[in-house]
FILUMLO-492401 format. One record per residue (C-alpha): x, y, z; residue number from 1; residue in one letter. Coordinates in steps of 0.2 Angstrom, whole numbers, plus 2048, in hexadecimal, padded with zeros to 3 digits. Layout:
<atoms>
<atom xx="X" yy="Y" zz="Z" k="NUM" r="A"/>
...
</atoms>
This chain:
<atoms>
<atom xx="D5D" yy="D7D" zz="DFD" k="1" r="M"/>
<atom xx="D60" yy="D8F" zz="DF6" k="2" r="N"/>
<atom xx="D58" yy="D95" zz="DE7" k="3" r="S"/>
<atom xx="D67" yy="D95" zz="DDC" k="4" r="N"/>
<atom xx="D6B" yy="D83" zz="DDF" k="5" r="F"/>
<atom xx="D58" yy="D7F" zz="DDB" k="6" r="K"/>
<atom xx="D5A" yy="D89" zz="DCB" k="7" r="N"/>
<atom xx="D69" yy="D7F" zz="DC5" k="8" r="M"/>
<atom xx="D60" yy="D6E" zz="DC9" k="9" r="I"/>
<atom xx="D50" yy="D71" zz="DBF" k="10" r="K"/>
<atom xx="D59" yy="D71" zz="DAE" k="11" r="P"/>
<atom xx="D62" yy="D62" zz="DB3" k="12" r="I"/>
<atom xx="D52" yy="D58" zz="DB8" k="13" r="K"/>
<atom xx="D49" yy="D5D" zz="DA9" k="14" r="R"/>
<atom xx="D58" yy="D57" zz="D9F" k="15" r="T"/>
<atom xx="D58" yy="D45" zz="DA7" k="16" r="V"/>
<atom xx="D46" yy="D44" zz="DA6" k="17" r="F"/>
<atom xx="D46" yy="D47" zz="D94" k="18" r="F"/>
<atom xx="D54" yy="D3B" zz="D90" k="19" r="L"/>
<atom xx="D4B" yy="D2E" zz="D9A" k="20" r="M"/>
<atom xx="D3D" yy="D2F" zz="D8E" k="21" r="F"/>
<atom xx="D49" yy="D31" zz="D7F" k="22" r="L"/>
<atom xx="D4F" yy="D20" zz="D84" k="23" r="Y"/>
<atom xx="D3E" yy="D18" zz="D83" k="24" r="L"/>
<atom xx="D3A" yy="D15" zz="D72" k="25" r="P"/>
<atom xx="D4B" yy="D0B" zz="D70" k="26" r="F"/>
<atom xx="D45" yy="D00" zz="D7E" k="27" r="C"/>
<atom xx="D35" yy="CFC" zz="D75" k="28" r="S"/>
<atom xx="D33" yy="CFD" zz="D64" k="29" r="M"/>
<atom xx="D29" yy="CF1" zz="D58" k="30" r="A"/>
<atom xx="D36" yy="CEA" zz="D4C" k="31" r="W"/>
<atom xx="D42" yy="CF7" zz="D51" k="32" r="G"/>
<atom xx="D48" yy="D05" zz="D46" k="33" r="V"/>
<atom xx="D4F" yy="CF9" zz="D39" k="34" r="L"/>
<atom xx="D3E" yy="CEF" zz="D38" k="35" r="G"/>
<atom xx="D33" yy="CFB" zz="D35" k="36" r="H"/>
<atom xx="D3C" yy="D03" zz="D27" k="37" r="R"/>
<atom xx="D3E" yy="CF2" zz="D1F" k="38" r="I"/>
<atom xx="D2C" yy="CF2" zz="D1E" k="39" r="V"/>
<atom xx="D29" yy="D04" zz="D18" k="40" r="G"/>
<atom xx="D37" yy="D00" zz="D0B" k="41" r="Q"/>
<atom xx="D2E" yy="CF0" zz="D04" k="42" r="V"/>
<atom xx="D1D" yy="CFB" zz="D04" k="43" r="A"/>
<atom xx="D25" yy="D09" zz="CFA" k="44" r="D"/>
<atom xx="D29" yy="CFD" zz="CED" k="45" r="A"/>
<atom xx="D16" yy="CF8" zz="CE9" k="46" r="Y"/>
<atom xx="D0E" yy="D09" zz="CEB" k="47" r="L"/>
<atom xx="D05" yy="D0F" zz="CDC" k="48" r="T"/>
<atom xx="D08" yy="D20" zz="CD3" k="49" r="K"/>
<atom xx="CFB" yy="D28" zz="CDC" k="50" r="N"/>
<atom xx="CFD" yy="D22" zz="CED" k="51" r="A"/>
<atom xx="D10" yy="D28" zz="CEC" k="52" r="K"/>
<atom xx="D0A" yy="D39" zz="CE6" k="53" r="R"/>
<atom xx="CFE" yy="D3A" zz="CF4" k="54" r="E"/>
<atom xx="D0A" yy="D35" zz="D01" k="55" r="I"/>
<atom xx="D16" yy="D42" zz="CFB" k="56" r="F"/>
<atom xx="D09" yy="D4F" zz="CFE" k="57" r="K"/>
<atom xx="D08" yy="D4A" zz="D0F" k="58" r="I"/>
<atom xx="D1A" yy="D44" zz="D14" k="59" r="L"/>
<atom xx="D25" yy="D4E" zz="D08" k="60" r="G"/>
<atom xx="D36" yy="D47" zz="D05" k="61" r="N"/>
<atom xx="D33" yy="D3B" zz="D14" k="62" r="E"/>
<atom xx="D33" yy="D2A" zz="D0E" k="63" r="S"/>
<atom xx="D27" yy="D1D" zz="D15" k="64" r="V"/>
<atom xx="D35" yy="D14" zz="D1C" k="65" r="A"/>
<atom xx="D3B" yy="D24" zz="D26" k="66" r="M"/>
<atom xx="D2A" yy="D28" zz="D2B" k="67" r="A"/>
<atom xx="D27" yy="D16" zz="D32" k="68" r="S"/>
<atom xx="D32" yy="D1A" zz="D42" k="69" r="N"/>
<atom xx="D2A" yy="D2A" zz="D46" k="70" r="W"/>
<atom xx="D1D" yy="D22" zz="D53" k="71" r="P"/>
<atom xx="D2A" yy="D19" zz="D5D" k="72" r="D"/>
<atom xx="D36" yy="D29" zz="D5D" k="73" r="F"/>
<atom xx="D28" yy="D34" zz="D64" k="74" r="I"/>
<atom xx="D26" yy="D29" zz="D74" k="75" r="K"/>
<atom xx="D34" yy="D35" zz="D79" k="76" r="S"/>
<atom xx="D26" yy="D42" zz="D7B" k="77" r="D"/>
<atom xx="D19" yy="D3F" zz="D89" k="78" r="P"/>
<atom xx="D0C" yy="D48" zz="D80" k="79" r="S"/>
<atom xx="D0B" yy="D39" zz="D74" k="80" r="Y"/>
<atom xx="D08" yy="D2C" zz="D82" k="81" r="K"/>
<atom xx="CF7" yy="D28" zz="D7E" k="82" r="Y"/>
<atom xx="CFD" yy="D21" zz="D6D" k="83" r="L"/>
<atom xx="D06" yy="D12" zz="D76" k="84" r="D"/>
<atom xx="CF7" yy="D07" zz="D75" k="85" r="V"/>
<atom xx="CF6" yy="D09" zz="D63" k="86" r="W"/>
<atom xx="D05" yy="CFF" zz="D60" k="87" r="H"/>
<atom xx="CFF" yy="CEF" zz="D65" k="88" r="Y"/>
<atom xx="CEF" yy="CE3" zz="D68" k="89" r="I"/>
<atom xx="CF2" yy="CD5" zz="D76" k="90" r="N"/>
<atom xx="CE8" yy="CC5" zz="D74" k="91" r="L"/>
<atom xx="CE7" yy="CB8" zz="D81" k="92" r="K"/>
<atom xx="CEE" yy="CA6" zz="D7C" k="93" r="A"/>
<atom xx="CE5" yy="C98" zz="D73" k="94" r="G"/>
<atom xx="CD9" yy="CA1" zz="D69" k="95" r="L"/>
<atom xx="CD2" yy="C99" zz="D58" k="96" r="S"/>
<atom xx="CD1" yy="CA4" zz="D48" k="97" r="E"/>
<atom xx="CBF" yy="CA5" zz="D4A" k="98" r="T"/>
<atom xx="CC1" yy="CAB" zz="D5C" k="99" r="E"/>
<atom xx="CCD" yy="CB9" zz="D58" k="100" r="V"/>
<atom xx="CC4" yy="CBF" zz="D48" k="101" r="K"/>
<atom xx="CB4" yy="CBF" zz="D54" k="102" r="T"/>
<atom xx="CBC" yy="CCA" zz="D60" k="103" r="Y"/>
<atom xx="CC4" yy="CD5" zz="D53" k="104" r="L"/>
<atom xx="CB2" yy="CD8" zz="D4B" k="105" r="A"/>
<atom xx="CAC" yy="CDE" zz="D5B" k="106" r="A"/>
<atom xx="CBC" yy="CE8" zz="D61" k="107" r="D"/>
<atom xx="CBA" yy="CFA" zz="D67" k="108" r="T"/>
<atom xx="CC8" yy="CFA" zz="D71" k="109" r="V"/>
<atom xx="CD8" yy="D06" zz="D6E" k="110" r="T"/>
<atom xx="CE3" yy="CFA" zz="D65" k="111" r="D"/>
<atom xx="CEE" yy="CF8" zz="D56" k="112" r="A"/>
<atom xx="CDF" yy="CEE" zz="D4D" k="113" r="Y"/>
<atom xx="CD2" yy="CFD" zz="D50" k="114" r="T"/>
<atom xx="CDF" yy="D0B" zz="D4D" k="115" r="K"/>
<atom xx="CE5" yy="D04" zz="D3C" k="116" r="I"/>
<atom xx="CD3" yy="D05" zz="D36" k="117" r="N"/>
<atom xx="CD0" yy="D15" zz="D3D" k="118" r="W"/>
<atom xx="CE0" yy="D1D" zz="D37" k="119" r="L"/>
<atom xx="CDA" yy="D16" zz="D25" k="120" r="A"/>
<atom xx="CCA" yy="D1D" zz="D25" k="121" r="S"/>
<atom xx="CD1" yy="D2F" zz="D2B" k="122" r="Q"/>
<atom xx="CDE" yy="D2F" zz="D1E" k="123" r="L"/>
<atom xx="CD0" yy="D2D" zz="D10" k="124" r="K"/>
<atom xx="CC9" yy="D3E" zz="D15" k="125" r="N"/>
<atom xx="CCF" yy="D49" zz="D09" k="126" r="K"/>
<atom xx="CCA" yy="D58" zz="D15" k="127" r="E"/>
<atom xx="CD5" yy="D51" zz="D22" k="128" r="L"/>
<atom xx="CE2" yy="D5F" zz="D29" k="129" r="E"/>
<atom xx="CF4" yy="D5D" zz="D23" k="130" r="Q"/>
<atom xx="CFB" yy="D5B" zz="D34" k="131" r="D"/>
<atom xx="CEE" yy="D4D" zz="D37" k="132" r="K"/>
<atom xx="CF2" yy="D46" zz="D28" k="133" r="K"/>
<atom xx="D05" yy="D46" zz="D2C" k="134" r="V"/>
<atom xx="D02" yy="D3F" zz="D3D" k="135" r="L"/>
<atom xx="CF6" yy="D31" zz="D37" k="136" r="Y"/>
<atom xx="D00" yy="D2B" zz="D29" k="137" r="L"/>
<atom xx="D0F" yy="D29" zz="D34" k="138" r="R"/>
<atom xx="D06" yy="D1F" zz="D41" k="139" r="L"/>
<atom xx="CFD" yy="D14" zz="D34" k="140" r="L"/>
<atom xx="D0E" yy="D10" zz="D2C" k="141" r="I"/>
<atom xx="D16" yy="D0B" zz="D3B" k="142" r="H"/>
<atom xx="D06" yy="D01" zz="D43" k="143" r="I"/>
<atom xx="D04" yy="CF7" zz="D34" k="144" r="V"/>
<atom xx="D17" yy="CF1" zz="D37" k="145" r="G"/>
<atom xx="D13" yy="CEF" zz="D49" k="146" r="D"/>
<atom xx="D05" yy="CE2" zz="D46" k="147" r="V"/>
<atom xx="D10" yy="CD7" zz="D3B" k="148" r="H"/>
<atom xx="D1C" yy="CD5" zz="D4A" k="149" r="Q"/>
<atom xx="D15" yy="CC6" zz="D53" k="150" r="P"/>
<atom xx="D18" yy="CCB" zz="D65" k="151" r="M"/>
<atom xx="D0D" yy="CDB" zz="D61" k="152" r="H"/>
<atom xx="CFF" yy="CCF" zz="D62" k="153" r="I"/>
<atom xx="D05" yy="CC6" zz="D70" k="154" r="G"/>
<atom xx="CFD" yy="CC3" zz="D81" k="155" r="R"/>
<atom xx="CF7" yy="CCF" zz="D8D" k="156" r="P"/>
<atom xx="CFF" yy="CC8" zz="D9D" k="157" r="E"/>
<atom xx="D11" yy="CC9" zz="D96" k="158" r="D"/>
<atom xx="D0E" yy="CDA" zz="D8C" k="159" r="R"/>
<atom xx="D11" yy="CD1" zz="D7C" k="160" r="G"/>
<atom xx="D21" yy="CC7" zz="D82" k="161" r="G"/>
<atom xx="D28" yy="CD6" zz="D8B" k="162" r="N"/>
<atom xx="D27" yy="CCC" zz="D9C" k="163" r="G"/>
<atom xx="D30" yy="CBD" zz="D94" k="164" r="V"/>
<atom xx="D41" yy="CBD" zz="D99" k="165" r="K"/>
<atom xx="D4E" yy="CB5" zz="D8E" k="166" r="V"/>
<atom xx="D60" yy="CB6" zz="D87" k="167" r="N"/>
<atom xx="D65" yy="CBB" zz="D77" k="168" r="W"/>
<atom xx="D77" yy="CB5" zz="D74" k="169" r="F"/>
<atom xx="D79" yy="CB5" zz="D88" k="170" r="K"/>
<atom xx="D72" yy="CC7" zz="D89" k="171" r="E"/>
<atom xx="D63" yy="CCA" zz="D95" k="172" r="P"/>
<atom xx="D54" yy="CCF" zz="D8B" k="173" r="T"/>
<atom xx="D42" yy="CCB" zz="D87" k="174" r="N"/>
<atom xx="D38" yy="CC2" zz="D7C" k="175" r="L"/>
<atom xx="D30" yy="CD1" zz="D74" k="176" r="H"/>
<atom xx="D40" yy="CDA" zz="D71" k="177" r="S"/>
<atom xx="D47" yy="CCB" zz="D69" k="178" r="V"/>
<atom xx="D3A" yy="CCD" zz="D5C" k="179" r="W"/>
<atom xx="D3A" yy="CDE" zz="D5A" k="180" r="D"/>
<atom xx="D4C" yy="CE1" zz="D56" k="181" r="S"/>
<atom xx="D58" yy="CD4" zz="D5A" k="182" r="K"/>
<atom xx="D54" yy="CC7" zz="D4D" k="183" r="L"/>
<atom xx="D54" yy="CD5" zz="D3F" k="184" r="V"/>
<atom xx="D63" yy="CDE" zz="D46" k="185" r="D"/>
<atom xx="D6D" yy="CCD" zz="D47" k="186" r="F"/>
<atom xx="D6C" yy="CCC" zz="D33" k="187" r="Q"/>
<atom xx="D78" yy="CDB" zz="D32" k="188" r="Q"/>
<atom xx="D6F" yy="CE3" zz="D24" k="189" r="L"/>
<atom xx="D69" yy="CF5" zz="D21" k="190" r="S"/>
<atom xx="D57" yy="CF7" zz="D1E" k="191" r="Y"/>
<atom xx="D59" yy="CFA" zz="D0B" k="192" r="T"/>
<atom xx="D64" yy="CEA" zz="D0A" k="193" r="E"/>
<atom xx="D58" yy="CE0" zz="D14" k="194" r="Y"/>
<atom xx="D4A" yy="CE6" zz="D0A" k="195" r="A"/>
<atom xx="D52" yy="CE1" zz="CFA" k="196" r="S"/>
<atom xx="D56" yy="CD1" zz="D01" k="197" r="S"/>
<atom xx="D45" yy="CCA" zz="D05" k="198" r="I"/>
<atom xx="D39" yy="CD5" zz="CFA" k="199" r="N"/>
<atom xx="D36" yy="CC8" zz="CEC" k="200" r="Y"/>
<atom xx="D22" yy="CC6" zz="CE9" k="201" r="T"/>
<atom xx="D18" yy="CC1" zz="CDA" k="202" r="T"/>
<atom xx="D09" yy="CCC" zz="CD5" k="203" r="K"/>
<atom xx="CFE" yy="CBD" zz="CD9" k="204" r="A"/>
<atom xx="D06" yy="CBD" zz="CEB" k="205" r="Q"/>
<atom xx="D04" yy="CCF" zz="CEC" k="206" r="R"/>
<atom xx="CF1" yy="CCF" zz="CE6" k="207" r="K"/>
<atom xx="CEE" yy="CC1" zz="CF3" k="208" r="E"/>
<atom xx="CF7" yy="CC9" zz="D02" k="209" r="W"/>
<atom xx="CEF" yy="CDB" zz="D00" k="210" r="Q"/>
<atom xx="CDD" yy="CD3" zz="CFD" k="211" r="A"/>
<atom xx="CE0" yy="CCD" zz="D10" k="212" r="E"/>
<atom xx="CD6" yy="CD9" zz="D1C" k="213" r="P"/>
<atom xx="CDE" yy="CDE" zz="D2C" k="214" r="V"/>
<atom xx="CD7" yy="CD1" zz="D38" k="215" r="S"/>
<atom xx="CE0" yy="CC5" zz="D2D" k="216" r="D"/>
<atom xx="CF2" yy="CCD" zz="D31" k="217" r="W"/>
<atom xx="CED" yy="CCE" zz="D43" k="218" r="I"/>
<atom xx="CE8" yy="CBA" zz="D41" k="219" r="W"/>
<atom xx="CF9" yy="CB6" zz="D38" k="220" r="Q"/>
<atom xx="D03" yy="CBF" zz="D46" k="221" r="S"/>
<atom xx="CFA" yy="CB8" zz="D55" k="222" r="Y"/>
<atom xx="CFC" yy="CA6" zz="D4D" k="223" r="R"/>
<atom xx="D0F" yy="CAA" zz="D4D" k="224" r="Y"/>
<atom xx="D0F" yy="CB1" zz="D5D" k="225" r="A"/>
<atom xx="D07" yy="CA1" zz="D64" k="226" r="E"/>
<atom xx="D15" yy="C96" zz="D5B" k="227" r="K"/>
<atom xx="D22" yy="CA2" zz="D63" k="228" r="I"/>
<atom xx="D1C" yy="CA0" zz="D75" k="229" r="Y"/>
<atom xx="D1C" yy="C8E" zz="D73" k="230" r="A"/>
<atom xx="D2C" yy="C8D" zz="D6D" k="231" r="D"/>
<atom xx="D35" yy="C99" zz="D78" k="232" r="T"/>
<atom xx="D37" yy="C96" zz="D8A" k="233" r="K"/>
<atom xx="D3A" yy="CA2" zz="D97" k="234" r="P"/>
<atom xx="D4D" yy="CA5" zz="D9B" k="235" r="D"/>
<atom xx="D50" yy="C9B" zz="D8B" k="236" r="A"/>
<atom xx="D62" yy="CA0" zz="D82" k="237" r="N"/>
<atom xx="D5F" yy="CA5" zz="D70" k="238" r="L"/>
<atom xx="D6B" yy="CA7" zz="D63" k="239" r="S"/>
<atom xx="D70" yy="C9E" zz="D53" k="240" r="Y"/>
<atom xx="D64" yy="C90" zz="D53" k="241" r="D"/>
<atom xx="D55" yy="C9C" zz="D57" k="242" r="Y"/>
<atom xx="D5B" yy="CA8" zz="D49" k="243" r="N"/>
<atom xx="D5B" yy="C9A" zz="D3E" k="244" r="F"/>
<atom xx="D4A" yy="C93" zz="D43" k="245" r="N"/>
<atom xx="D41" yy="CA4" zz="D42" k="246" r="Y"/>
<atom xx="D48" yy="CB0" zz="D36" k="247" r="I"/>
<atom xx="D3E" yy="CA8" zz="D27" k="248" r="G"/>
<atom xx="D2F" yy="CAE" zz="D33" k="249" r="T"/>
<atom xx="D37" yy="CBF" zz="D35" k="250" r="V"/>
<atom xx="D3B" yy="CC2" zz="D23" k="251" r="N"/>
<atom xx="D28" yy="CBC" zz="D1E" k="252" r="Q"/>
<atom xx="D20" yy="CC8" zz="D2A" k="253" r="Q"/>
<atom xx="D2C" yy="CD8" zz="D25" k="254" r="L"/>
<atom xx="D27" yy="CD3" zz="D12" k="255" r="L"/>
<atom xx="D15" yy="CD1" zz="D16" k="256" r="K"/>
<atom xx="D14" yy="CE1" zz="D20" k="257" r="G"/>
<atom xx="D1B" yy="CEB" zz="D12" k="258" r="G"/>
<atom xx="D0F" yy="CE3" zz="D05" k="259" r="V"/>
<atom xx="D00" yy="CE5" zz="D10" k="260" r="H"/>
<atom xx="D05" yy="CF8" zz="D14" k="261" r="L"/>
<atom xx="D08" yy="CFB" zz="D03" k="262" r="A"/>
<atom xx="CF6" yy="CF4" zz="CFE" k="263" r="G"/>
<atom xx="CED" yy="CFD" zz="D0B" k="264" r="L"/>
<atom xx="CF5" yy="D0E" zz="D06" k="265" r="L"/>
<atom xx="CF1" yy="D0B" zz="CF4" k="266" r="N"/>
<atom xx="CDF" yy="D08" zz="CF8" k="267" r="E"/>
<atom xx="CDE" yy="D19" zz="D04" k="268" r="I"/>
<atom xx="CE6" yy="D23" zz="CF7" k="269" r="F"/>
<atom xx="CDE" yy="D1B" zz="CE8" k="270" r="S"/>
<atom xx="CD5" yy="D2B" zz="CE3" k="271" r="N"/>
</atoms>
């Protein structure tokens, strides 16, 4: 092979390699682009003036909703590969609430639970460098959304439902993807329309939800995941009835994700 041909091939290989990575986020996003933006949009409605001011200092004109997708988009860059395990926490089947919370209390693994707590603590540091504030805030917004998608608290043996093959309106997919995006996208709403359609909470309800620790968020999603596994058999054909049965759960988790996120951000930026 002559040197001229090799020189021509190199940029082509680099382009193909880049495009392969660029495609990855769209294969494995929690809640998908739309779901994360819904969570962010709901959260924005409940931020205090102080939290909004501090978030603006960090993100500028980038809204919470738009910042929410950055940690998935950045999967196109292999230098951020280390962040992959921050998006989920896989738990084995059949655990009780006490067992889940006992595990979380002793958890030192790099996962969504430990990283939510770590990111929150880091963002309280007023001396934190600006570039880290931007990175950590984008990650926190996203990962809080992640843990409200039940299959991000799924089982390790099938990678949170990625290994459970099903059909969505006769198109081959997997259980994780159904919950990431297909159920949300099926509603055919923009993220602002969707947020407006579900964002109905009372002050008492928000106070109750925002008093829940992160371990409660994990337990609630795990409980939903267990039901989803029980109700969804491998190779099942999912369509209108599945949407009918589960869209209420989807909406509840998107709403709770936004309210929980707002509460956490308000607490971080309370001073």
